[in-house]
Steps between C-alpha positions, in 0.01 A plus 500: 500500500747272670362224720766552759584808698837668489702534823414869514128418465522239772677745732232769448229250564665382818494863620132539406379180660471694821202731556689824454346844558440713194771752597753213509389381153531855378856515636580170328363637173701818532819300574455279198431800283807675632722206414358473150536878452870488602568210261316669215682824557839324513421324174387823334822666617700219359328525158542878508867477568556219251346709224679822610168694499488865606227725629462623142445142388225462758326816379523383143352160598230665707384706208545239227193435292605156374302310755220283367166434673402140572244521215792559254635161601167314434549243228878562482554126552235393256 
């Protein structure tokens, strides 16, 4: 873990140094979650478009059985 805080971490801490009511903290959490959701969605859309995937591709990926469990990976680096 880094010894110094990022500018974003410092900004969040500066907001939270005040004794904020719980409903305000909930609003801050929701706002952060919304920003991260929008960024993740935009990135997923970018990857989707870059690969030219279709709804049929999504269905195929959803039902694919080539996923491995975490236990399958145990010892893979040994």
